[in-house]
C-alpha atoms as a printed R data frame, in Angstrom:
    type eleno elety resid chain resno       x       y       z
1   ATOM     1    CA   MET     A     1 104.775  80.002  81.743
2   ATOM     2    CA   SER     A     2 107.162  78.504  84.340
3   ATOM     3    CA   THR     A     3 106.054  75.908  86.875
4   ATOM     4    CA   ARG     A     4 107.514  75.850  90.377
5   ATOM     5    CA   THR     A     5 106.719  75.333  93.937
6   ATOM     6    CA   VAL     A     6 103.589  77.333  94.839
7   ATOM     7    CA   LEU     A     7 104.667  80.820  96.117
8   ATOM     8    CA   THR     A     8 103.329  81.892  99.558
9   ATOM     9    CA   VAL     A     9 102.271  85.356 100.734
10  ATOM    10    CA   HIS     A    10 105.196  85.359 103.025
11  ATOM    11    CA   ASP     A    11 107.527  84.647  99.968
12  ATOM    12    CA   LEU     A    12 105.864  87.190  97.838
13  ATOM    13    CA   ARG     A    13 105.896  90.069 100.310
14  ATOM    14    CA   LYS     A    14 109.721  90.168  99.803
15  ATOM    15    CA   ALA     A    15 109.433  90.776  96.007
16  ATOM    16    CA   PRO     A    16 109.071  94.312  94.522
17  ATOM    17    CA   LYS     A    17 105.649  94.683  93.185
18  ATOM    18    CA   VAL     A    18 103.795  97.302  91.019
19  ATOM    19    CA   LEU     A    19 100.006  98.024  91.427
20  ATOM    20    CA   LEU     A    20  97.986  99.997  88.894
21  ATOM    21    CA   HIS     A    21  94.435  99.399  89.913
22  ATOM    22    CA   ASP     A    22  93.678 100.127  93.659
23  ATOM    23    CA   HIS     A    23  90.837 102.226  94.957
24  ATOM    24    CA   LEU     A    24  91.515 104.475  97.872
25  ATOM    25    CA   ASP     A    25  87.998 104.093  99.316
26  ATOM    26    CA   GLY     A    26  88.246 100.339  98.928
27  ATOM    27    CA   GLY     A    27  91.314  99.770 100.996
28  ATOM    28    CA   LEU     A    28  90.641 101.240 104.497
29  ATOM    29    CA   ARG     A    29  91.705  99.457 107.636
30  ATOM    30    CA   PRO     A    30  88.559  98.317 109.527
31  ATOM    31    CA   ARG     A    31  89.899  99.923 112.794
32  ATOM    32    CA   THR     A    32  90.361 103.182 110.875
33  ATOM    33    CA   ILE     A    33  86.638 103.038 109.696
34  ATOM    34    CA   VAL     A    34  85.395 102.576 113.197
35  ATOM    35    CA   GLU     A    35  87.587 105.335 114.648
36  ATOM    36    CA   LEU     A    36  86.695 107.827 111.877
37  ATOM    37    CA   ALA     A    37  83.018 106.936 112.289
38  ATOM    38    CA   GLN     A    38  83.210 107.924 115.847
39  ATOM    39    CA   SER     A    39  85.235 110.987 115.314
40  ATOM    40    CA   THR     A    40  83.122 112.372 112.446
41  ATOM    41    CA   GLY     A    41  79.729 111.284 113.732
42  ATOM    42    CA   TYR     A    42  78.998 108.843 110.863
43  ATOM    43    CA   GLU     A    43  76.247 106.532 112.147
44  ATOM    44    CA   GLY     A    44  75.695 104.114 109.320
45  ATOM    45    CA   LEU     A    45  78.083 101.263 110.065
46  ATOM    46    CA   PRO     A    46  76.637  97.796 110.506
47  ATOM    47    CA   THR     A    47  78.899  97.231 113.469
48  ATOM    48    CA   HIS     A    48  81.575  98.886 115.511
49  ATOM    49    CA   ASP     A    49  83.418  95.651 116.343
50  ATOM    50    CA   VAL     A    50  86.634  95.849 114.210
51  ATOM    51    CA   ALA     A    51  86.796  92.196 113.436
52  ATOM    52    CA   GLU     A    52  83.201  91.820 112.681
53  ATOM    53    CA   LEU     A    53  83.305  94.870 110.423
54  ATOM    54    CA   GLY     A    54  86.213  93.502 108.393
55  ATOM    55    CA   ARG     A    55  84.288  90.317 107.864
56  ATOM    56    CA   TRP     A    56  81.065  92.214 107.032
57  ATOM    57    CA   PHE     A    57  82.807  94.098 104.144
58  ATOM    58    CA   GLN     A    58  84.109  90.788 102.645
59  ATOM    59    CA   GLU     A    59  80.813  88.968 103.006
60  ATOM    60    CA   ALA     A    60  78.741  92.024 101.601
61  ATOM    61    CA   ALA     A    61  81.137  92.200  98.620
62  ATOM    62    CA   ASN     A    62  80.692  88.401  97.827
63  ATOM    63    CA   SER     A    63  77.408  89.141  96.227
64  ATOM    64    CA   GLY     A    64  78.185  88.108  92.728
65  ATOM    65    CA   SER     A    65  76.910  91.405  91.428
66  ATOM    66    CA   LEU     A    66  78.964  94.646  90.658
67  ATOM    67    CA   GLU     A    67  76.122  96.858  91.707
68  ATOM    68    CA   SER     A    68  75.781  95.128  95.079
69  ATOM    69    CA   TYR     A    69  79.513  95.206  95.491
70  ATOM    70    CA   LEU     A    70  79.617  98.898  94.979
71  ATOM    71    CA   GLU     A    71  77.006  99.437  97.797
72  ATOM    72    CA   THR     A    72  79.693  98.757 100.416
73  ATOM    73    CA   PHE     A    73  81.355 101.962  99.519
74  ATOM    74    CA   ALA     A    74  78.669 103.989 101.250
75  ATOM    75    CA   HIS     A    75  80.383 103.237 104.534
76  ATOM    76    CA   THR     A    76  84.062 103.901 103.553
77  ATOM    77    CA   CYS     A    77  83.060 107.090 101.701
78  ATOM    78    CA   GLY     A    78  80.840 108.054 104.657
79  ATOM    79    CA   VAL     A    79  83.885 108.348 106.998
80  ATOM    80    CA   MET     A    80  86.098 110.048 104.458
81  ATOM    81    CA   GLN     A    81  84.353 113.545 104.359
82  ATOM    82    CA   THR     A    82  86.896 115.609 106.147
83  ATOM    83    CA   GLU     A    83  90.401 116.691 105.292
84  ATOM    84    CA   ASP     A    84  91.844 114.927 108.391
85  ATOM    85    CA   ALA     A    85  90.110 111.657 107.427
86  ATOM    86    CA   LEU     A    86  91.303 111.853 103.876
87  ATOM    87    CA   ILE     A    87  94.918 112.553 104.876
88  ATOM    88    CA   ARG     A    88  94.856 109.592 107.358
89  ATOM    89    CA   VAL     A    89  93.235 107.141 104.876
90  ATOM    90    CA   ALA     A    90  95.684 108.083 102.108
91  ATOM    91    CA   ALA     A    91  98.797 107.875 104.440
92  ATOM    92    CA   GLU     A    92  97.726 104.499 105.745
93  ATOM    93    CA   CYS     A    93  97.055 103.184 102.158
94  ATOM    94    CA   VAL     A    94 100.677 103.960 101.241
95  ATOM    95    CA   GLU     A    95 102.029 102.444 104.416
96  ATOM    96    CA   ASP     A    96 100.010  99.192 103.805
97  ATOM    97    CA   LEU     A    97 101.142  98.867 100.202
98  ATOM    98    CA   ALA     A    98 104.793  99.464 101.051
99  ATOM    99    CA   ASP     A    99 104.647  96.982 103.810
100 ATOM   100    CA   ASP     A   100 103.361  94.558 101.266
101 ATOM   101    CA   GLY     A   101 106.383  95.121  99.072
102 ATOM   102    CA   VAL     A   102 104.825  97.488  96.498
103 ATOM   103    CA   VAL     A   103 107.462  99.889  95.038
104 ATOM   104    CA   TYR     A   104 105.054 101.765  92.770
105 ATOM   105    CA   ALA     A   105 101.371 102.179  93.032
106 ATOM   106    CA   GLU     A   106  98.708 104.173  91.191
107 ATOM   107    CA   VAL     A   107  95.854 104.662  93.699
108 ATOM   108    CA   ARG     A   108  92.523 105.954  92.266
109 ATOM   109    CA   TYR     A   109  89.449 107.674  93.823
110 ATOM   110    CA   ALA     A   110  86.582 109.929  92.763
111 ATOM   111    CA   PRO     A   111  86.969 113.381  94.363
112 ATOM   112    CA   GLU     A   112  83.176 114.004  93.917
113 ATOM   113    CA   LEU     A   113  82.388 111.396  96.432
114 ATOM   114    CA   PHE     A   114  84.006 113.320  99.358
115 ATOM   115    CA   VAL     A   115  82.235 116.652  99.173
116 ATOM   116    CA   GLU     A   116  79.113 115.829 101.198
117 ATOM   117    CA   ARG     A   117  80.369 117.909 104.234
118 ATOM   118    CA   GLY     A   118  81.375 120.935 102.262
119 ATOM   119    CA   LEU     A   119  84.947 120.240 101.000
120 ATOM   120    CA   SER     A   120  85.622 121.498  97.597
121 ATOM   121    CA   LEU     A   121  87.132 119.163  94.890
122 ATOM   122    CA   ASP     A   122  90.428 121.044  95.220
123 ATOM   123    CA   GLN     A   123  90.510 120.489  99.018
124 ATOM   124    CA   VAL     A   124  89.826 116.841  98.501
125 ATOM   125    CA   ILE     A   125  92.761 116.406  96.068
126 ATOM   126    CA   LYS     A   126  95.113 118.437  98.191
127 ATOM   127    CA   ALA     A   127  94.238 116.448 101.359
128 ATOM   128    CA   VAL     A   128  94.766 113.111  99.552
129 ATOM   129    CA   GLN     A   129  98.073 114.274  98.132
130 ATOM   130    CA   ALA     A   130  99.239 115.340 101.505
131 ATOM   131    CA   GLY     A   131  98.337 111.885 102.846
132 ATOM   132    CA   PHE     A   132 100.192 110.084 100.091
133 ATOM   133    CA   THR     A   133 103.336 112.314 100.792
134 ATOM   134    CA   GLU     A   134 103.120 111.450 104.534
135 ATOM   135    CA   GLY     A   135 102.564 107.835 103.815
136 ATOM   136    CA   GLU     A   136 105.710 107.709 101.631
137 ATOM   137    CA   ARG     A   137 107.639 109.417 104.336
138 ATOM   138    CA   ARG     A   138 106.590 106.942 106.965
139 ATOM   139    CA   ALA     A   139 107.177 104.036 104.674
140 ATOM   140    CA   GLU     A   140 110.735 105.100 104.022
141 ATOM   141    CA   ALA     A   141 111.319 105.570 107.785
142 ATOM   142    CA   ASN     A   142 110.438 101.966 108.102
143 ATOM   143    CA   GLY     A   143 112.739 100.871 105.333
144 ATOM   144    CA   HIS     A   144 110.273 100.548 102.469
145 ATOM   145    CA   ARG     A   145 110.587 102.972  99.546
146 ATOM   146    CA   ILE     A   146 107.451 103.461  97.416
147 ATOM   147    CA   ARG     A   147 106.406 105.988  94.841
148 ATOM   148    CA   THR     A   148 102.611 106.737  94.627
149 ATOM   149    CA   GLY     A   149 100.737 108.155  91.646
150 ATOM   150    CA   THR     A   150  97.164 109.415  91.778
151 ATOM   151    CA   LEU     A   151  94.379 108.548  89.159
152 ATOM   152    CA   LEU     A   152  91.274 110.903  89.603
153 ATOM   153    CA   CYS     A   153  88.024 108.938  88.666
154 ATOM   154    CA   ALA     A   154  84.822 110.423  87.524
155 ATOM   155    CA   MET     A   155  81.624 108.440  88.344
156 ATOM   156    CA   ARG     A   156  80.223 107.267  85.001
157 ATOM   157    CA   GLN     A   157  76.535 107.498  86.265
158 ATOM   158    CA   HIS     A   158  77.020 111.325  87.128
159 ATOM   159    CA   ALA     A   159  77.805 114.175  84.803
160 ATOM   160    CA   ARG     A   160  81.139 115.525  86.137
161 ATOM   161    CA   ALA     A   161  83.600 113.774  83.989
162 ATOM   162    CA   ALA     A   162  84.770 116.824  82.055
163 ATOM   163    CA   GLU     A   163  85.227 118.625  85.306
164 ATOM   164    CA   ILE     A   164  87.284 115.834  86.895
165 ATOM   165    CA   ALA     A   165  89.400 115.474  83.748
166 ATOM   166    CA   GLU     A   166  90.249 119.218  84.011
167 ATOM   167    CA   LEU     A   167  91.275 118.646  87.644
168 ATOM   168    CA   ALA     A   168  93.579 115.694  86.547
169 ATOM   169    CA   VAL     A   169  95.390 117.964  84.221
170 ATOM   170    CA   ARG     A   170  95.630 120.841  86.613
171 ATOM   171    CA   TYR     A   171  97.248 118.656  89.304
172 ATOM   172    CA   ARG     A   172  99.379 116.540  87.003
173 ATOM   173    CA   ASP     A   173 102.613 118.229  88.370
174 ATOM   174    CA   ALA     A   174 101.423 117.668  91.964
175 ATOM   175    CA   GLY     A   175 101.142 113.802  91.877
176 ATOM   176    CA   VAL     A   176  98.146 113.137  89.725
177 ATOM   177    CA   VAL     A   177  99.244 110.948  86.823
178 ATOM   178    CA   GLY     A   178  95.913 110.198  85.019
179 ATOM   179    CA   PHE     A   179  92.119 110.040  84.752
180 ATOM   180    CA   ASP     A   180  89.620 107.230  84.801
181 ATOM   181    CA   ILE     A   181  85.903 106.697  84.910
182 ATOM   182    CA   ALA     A   182  84.339 104.182  87.494
183 ATOM   183    CA   GLY     A   183  80.964 102.886  88.633
184 ATOM   184    CA   PRO     A   184  78.387 100.684  87.099
185 ATOM   185    CA   GLU     A   185  79.061  99.765  83.453
186 ATOM   186    CA   ALA     A   186  75.720  98.593  82.338
187 ATOM   187    CA   GLY     A   187  73.608 101.557  81.006
188 ATOM   188    CA   PHE     A   188  76.566 104.040  81.277
189 ATOM   189    CA   PRO     A   189  78.879 103.385  78.335
190 ATOM   190    CA   PRO     A   190  82.268 105.175  78.207
191 ATOM   191    CA   THR     A   191  81.175 107.123  75.170
192 ATOM   192    CA   ARG     A   192  78.962 109.223  77.462
193 ATOM   193    CA   ASN     A   193  82.185 110.860  78.440
194 ATOM   194    CA   LEU     A   194  83.797 111.534  75.233
195 ATOM   195    CA   ASP     A   195  84.421 115.167  75.940
196 ATOM   196    CA   ALA     A   196  86.425 114.331  78.958
197 ATOM   197    CA   PHE     A   197  88.649 111.823  77.049
198 ATOM   198    CA   GLU     A   198  89.046 114.264  74.291
199 ATOM   199    CA   PHE     A   199  90.214 116.920  76.819
200 ATOM   200    CA   MET     A   200  92.840 114.523  78.151
201 ATOM   201    CA   ARG     A   201  94.160 113.612  74.717
202 ATOM   202    CA   VAL     A   202  94.515 117.226  73.541
203 ATOM   203    CA   ASN     A   203  96.458 117.973  76.747
204 ATOM   204    CA   ASN     A   204  98.755 115.022  76.256
205 ATOM   205    CA   ALA     A   205  97.506 113.389  79.537
206 ATOM   206    CA   HIS     A   206  96.952 109.792  80.427
207 ATOM   207    CA   PHE     A   207  93.849 107.940  81.117
208 ATOM   208    CA   THR     A   208  92.488 104.375  81.721
209 ATOM   209    CA   ILE     A   209  88.814 103.276  81.487
210 ATOM   210    CA   HIS     A   210  87.014 100.640  83.553
211 ATOM   211    CA   ALA     A   211  85.697  98.447  80.855
212 ATOM   212    CA   GLY     A   212  85.022  94.742  80.354
213 ATOM   213    CA   GLU     A   213  84.191  93.832  83.954
214 ATOM   214    CA   ALA     A   214  80.511  93.576  84.431
215 ATOM   215    CA   PHE     A   215  79.792  94.363  80.748
216 ATOM   216    CA   GLY     A   216  81.123  92.650  77.651
217 ATOM   217    CA   LEU     A   217  83.074  93.304  74.495
218 ATOM   218    CA   ALA     A   218  81.083  96.377  73.464
219 ATOM   219    CA   SER     A   219  82.350  98.242  76.413
220 ATOM   220    CA   ILE     A   220  85.958  97.339  75.669
221 ATOM   221    CA   TRP     A   221  85.582  98.243  72.064
222 ATOM   222    CA   GLU     A   222  83.989 101.645  72.919
223 ATOM   223    CA   ALA     A   223  86.709 102.348  75.504
224 ATOM   224    CA   ILE     A   224  89.458 101.695  72.964
225 ATOM   225    CA   GLN     A   225  88.159 102.687  69.662
226 ATOM   226    CA   HIS     A   226  85.897 105.617  70.511
227 ATOM   227    CA   CYS     A   227  87.568 106.973  73.670
228 ATOM   228    CA   GLY     A   228  91.212 105.952  73.165
229 ATOM   229    CA   ALA     A   229  91.821 104.184  76.449
230 ATOM   230    CA   GLU     A   230  95.615 103.525  77.071
231 ATOM   231    CA   ARG     A   231  94.759 100.820  79.564
232 ATOM   232    CA   LEU     A   232  91.665  98.864  80.444
233 ATOM   233    CA   GLY     A   233  90.451  98.677  84.024
234 ATOM   234    CA   HIS     A   234  89.804  94.984  84.467
235 ATOM   235    CA   GLY     A   235  89.242  94.124  80.709
236 ATOM   236    CA   VAL     A   236  88.689  90.495  81.759
237 ATOM   237    CA   ARG     A   237  85.795  90.124  79.306
238 ATOM   238    CA   ILE     A   238  88.192  90.296  76.404
239 ATOM   239    CA   VAL     A   239  88.199  86.507  76.846
240 ATOM   240    CA   ASP     A   240  84.831  86.500  75.222
241 ATOM   241    CA   ASP     A   241  86.601  87.183  71.912
242 ATOM   242    CA   ILE     A   242  88.894  84.222  72.189
243 ATOM   243    CA   LYS     A   243  87.715  80.739  71.135
244 ATOM   244    CA   THR     A   244  89.391  77.533  72.206
245 ATOM   245    CA   SER     A   245  88.681  74.432  70.029
246 ATOM   246    CA   ALA     A   246  88.200  70.924  71.561
247 ATOM   247    CA   ASP     A   247  91.786  70.080  70.436
248 ATOM   248    CA   GLY     A   248  93.161  73.109  72.173
249 ATOM   249    CA   GLU     A   249  93.689  75.361  69.295
250 ATOM   250    CA   VAL     A   250  93.161  79.058  70.347
251 ATOM   251    CA   GLN     A   251  91.805  81.667  67.977
252 ATOM   252    CA   LEU     A   252  91.624  85.334  68.656
253 ATOM   253    CA   GLY     A   253  88.707  87.519  67.404
254 ATOM   254    CA   ARG     A   254  89.516  90.801  65.840
255 ATOM   255    CA   LEU     A   255  89.132  92.867  68.972
256 ATOM   256    CA   ALA     A   256  91.276  90.454  71.130
257 ATOM   257    CA   ALA     A   257  93.992  90.412  68.550
258 ATOM   258    CA   TYR     A   258  93.956  94.273  68.419
259 ATOM   259    CA   VAL     A   259  94.256  94.548  72.195
260 ATOM   260    CA   ARG     A   260  97.188  91.988  72.270
261 ATOM   261    CA   ASP     A   261  98.939  93.455  69.252
262 ATOM   262    CA   ARG     A   262  98.633  97.047  70.495
263 ATOM   263    CA   ARG     A   263  99.911  95.930  74.015
264 ATOM   264    CA   ILE     A   264  96.950  97.553  75.623
265 ATOM   265    CA   PRO     A   265  97.432  96.737  79.337
266 ATOM   266    CA   LEU     A   266  94.730  94.812  81.231
267 ATOM   267    CA   GLU     A   267  94.405  95.782  84.859
268 ATOM   268    CA   ILE     A   268  93.154  92.358  86.048
269 ATOM   269    CA   CYS     A   269  91.786  92.135  89.634
270 ATOM   270    CA   PRO     A   270  91.348  88.334  90.310
271 ATOM   271    CA   SER     A   271  89.649  88.283  93.598
272 ATOM   272    CA   SER     A   272  87.348  91.200  92.754
273 ATOM   273    CA   ASN     A   273  86.287  89.484  89.556
274 ATOM   274    CA   VAL     A   274  85.176  86.422  91.467
275 ATOM   275    CA   GLN     A   275  83.270  88.661  94.009
276 ATOM   276    CA   THR     A   276  81.392  90.548  91.335
277 ATOM   277    CA   GLY     A   277  80.559  87.511  89.258
278 ATOM   278    CA   ALA     A   278  82.779  88.376  86.282
279 ATOM   279    CA   VAL     A   279  84.364  84.970  86.743
280 ATOM   280    CA   ALA     A   280  83.393  81.789  88.653
281 ATOM   281    CA   SER     A   281  86.571  81.223  90.619
282 ATOM   282    CA   ILE     A   282  90.289  81.906  90.637
283 ATOM   283    CA   ALA     A   283  91.014  78.588  89.160
284 ATOM   284    CA   GLU     A   284  88.729  79.395  86.254
285 ATOM   285    CA   HIS     A   285  89.989  82.912  85.790
286 ATOM   286    CA   PRO     A   286  90.950  83.674  82.189
287 ATOM   287    CA   ILE     A   287  94.196  85.345  83.457
288 ATOM   288    CA   GLY     A   288  95.900  81.948  82.910
289 ATOM   289    CA   LEU     A   289  94.935  81.908  79.257
290 ATOM   290    CA   LEU     A   290  95.658  85.614  78.748
291 ATOM   291    CA   ALA     A   291  99.100  85.316  80.320
292 ATOM   292    CA   LYS     A   292  99.828  82.170  78.120
293 ATOM   293    CA   LEU     A   293  98.758  84.164  75.094
294 ATOM   294    CA   ARG     A   294 100.966  86.953  76.092
295 ATOM   295    CA   PHE     A   295  98.521  89.766  76.494
296 ATOM   296    CA   ARG     A   296  99.968  92.652  78.546
297 ATOM   297    CA   VAL     A   297  98.482  91.425  81.771
298 ATOM   298    CA   THR     A   298  98.943  93.076  85.187
299 ATOM   299    CA   VAL     A   299  97.810  91.777  88.585
300 ATOM   300    CA   ASN     A   300  95.970  94.120  90.921
301 ATOM   301    CA   THR     A   301  93.897  94.354  94.056
302 ATOM   302    CA   ASP     A   302  91.028  96.650  93.106
303 ATOM   303    CA   ASN     A   303  89.570  96.919  96.695
304 ATOM   304    CA   ARG     A   304  91.855  95.387  99.466
305 ATOM   305    CA   LEU     A   305  89.135  95.781 102.253
306 ATOM   306    CA   MET     A   306  86.208  94.272 100.292
307 ATOM   307    CA   SER     A   307  88.383  91.470  98.880
308 ATOM   308    CA   GLY     A   308  90.430  90.901 102.027
309 ATOM   309    CA   CYS     A   309  93.506  90.800  99.732
310 ATOM   310    CA   SER     A   310  96.900  92.294  99.016
311 ATOM   311    CA   VAL     A   311  99.100  92.184  95.868
312 ATOM   312    CA   SER     A   312 101.012  89.408  97.500
313 ATOM   313    CA   SER     A   313  97.865  87.423  98.231
314 ATOM   314    CA   GLU     A   314  96.612  87.750  94.756
315 ATOM   315    CA   PHE     A   315  99.850  86.418  93.336
316 ATOM   316    CA   ALA     A   316  99.827  83.497  95.851
317 ATOM   317    CA   ALA     A   317  96.312  82.602  94.820
318 ATOM   318    CA   LEU     A   318  97.350  82.696  91.171
319 ATOM   319    CA   SER     A   319 100.529  80.661  91.835
320 ATOM   320    CA   GLU     A   320  98.411  77.903  93.371
321 ATOM   321    CA   ALA     A   321  95.890  77.970  90.564
322 ATOM   322    CA   PHE     A   322  98.203  78.270  87.588
323 ATOM   323    CA   GLY     A   323 101.659  77.257  88.911
324 ATOM   324    CA   PHE     A   324 103.134  80.772  88.393
325 ATOM   325    CA   GLY     A   325 106.670  81.031  89.669
326 ATOM   326    CA   TRP     A   326 109.138  83.898  90.275
327 ATOM   327    CA   ALA     A   327 109.786  84.468  86.572
328 ATOM   328    CA   ASP     A   328 105.996  84.882  85.912
329 ATOM   329    CA   VAL     A   329 105.597  87.224  88.901
330 ATOM   330    CA   GLN     A   330 108.504  89.333  87.604
331 ATOM   331    CA   TRP     A   331 106.885  89.381  84.052
332 ATOM   332    CA   PHE     A   332 103.631  90.586  85.435
333 ATOM   333    CA   THR     A   333 105.367  93.181  87.480
334 ATOM   334    CA   ILE     A   334 107.383  94.531  84.506
335 ATOM   335    CA   ASN     A   335 104.281  94.537  82.460
336 ATOM   336    CA   ALA     A   336 102.726  96.763  85.106
337 ATOM   337    CA   MET     A   337 105.848  99.051  85.387
338 ATOM   338    CA   LYS     A   338 106.007  99.534  81.609
339 ATOM   339    CA   SER     A   339 102.147 100.440  81.663
340 ATOM   340    CA   ALA     A   340 102.504 103.048  84.407
341 ATOM   341    CA   PHE     A   341 101.559 106.549  83.716
342 ATOM   342    CA   ILE     A   342 104.873 108.145  84.902
343 ATOM   343    CA   ASP     A   343 107.671 109.364  82.607
344 ATOM   344    CA   PHE     A   344 109.593 106.655  80.636
345 ATOM   345    CA   ASP     A   345 112.925 107.329  82.329
346 ATOM   346    CA   GLN     A   346 111.271 106.910  85.811
347 ATOM   347    CA   ARG     A   347 109.781 103.631  84.699
348 ATOM   348    CA   LEU     A   348 112.980 102.340  83.329
349 ATOM   349    CA   ASP     A   349 114.735 103.394  86.522
350 ATOM   350    CA   LEU     A   350 112.475 101.276  88.652
351 ATOM   351    CA   ILE     A   351 112.538  98.287  86.268
352 ATOM   352    CA   ASN     A   352 116.388  98.178  85.996
353 ATOM   353    CA   ASN     A   353 117.426  99.358  89.583
354 ATOM   354    CA   VAL     A   354 114.649  98.047  91.727
355 ATOM   355    CA   ILE     A   355 112.514  95.346  90.049
356 ATOM   356    CA   LYS     A   356 115.053  93.274  88.247
357 ATOM   357    CA   PRO     A   357 117.681  93.261  91.074
358 ATOM   358    CA   GLY     A   358 114.888  92.357  93.574
359 ATOM   359    CA   TYR     A   359 113.883  89.326  91.583
360 ATOM   360    CA   ALA     A   360 117.475  88.349  90.795
361 ATOM   361    CA   ALA     A   361 117.993  87.949  94.584
362 ATOM   362    CA   LEU     A   362 114.836  85.719  94.869
363 ATOM   363    CA   VAL     A   363 115.227  83.427  91.931
């Protein structure tokens, strides 16, 4: 990998970036949460002070536990139970990503989490898609072109995966590009949802699986070999199958070699991994080794509110820790674009006509 002057957030915001792993309910603006709580009657917020609320989310997420980290979503989901709220949150999500220089994003959410006040799953999906369309319109009006694809998630601890997979196929011509399962890994292996993944496969539809974040190699192996995952949501624990000797020689185990050889994309989320205890620090994150070994690594935000991050800030932290320069950022970005769930010609168009020219102007 190249070594250059550390790239700053200001520098990186100018670069075209691609985001594959970002949760809609993990990226709300604190002010929006306060205003939606007031307008929808949600009374569970720990504070109505915007600045304090933003700090609270980050501090609550810095627990070192995935389960505790996930508890913060009670508040964001709590204010996203109406069509108007969903449209607003989705539109602002796209605006914020475009303002950070993201040119293509796949944003995921679980429709089943937003039906507490009577919305149907179809109403949820249509509201979010309307919000994404409005966000793209606003972004373009501000000089930022962005394309947004939707990933529908099923919560792995519930029993609605087949139903959500059917919705992902039904809405795939209306902006939904794929399917995922999310939620706590321990005790809820991906094989619990084999029927959903089989449905996606027979319908020639795309899916990724959260695996190898809080749980280890078994979760990754099941996601790939039993379920047929095209990408791994996080996948950071693949490093457990890589051994480095005292003299620096690296040896890949069978699973790690398979993941690398098959070019299975890893949706790495550095700051989130530190917060949930998957890794000790950014400086100790295995992304440096995985990139050096040329796994198909991508850089993602996971939950921008909880981590207080953007794609640019994630790259800035990695640049400081590992010396990544523009050539590396471009490599990560093209990895992500190659791994997106949109048509090949559309991916190629963004790579050749947006991403490569964008970096050529920066190098």
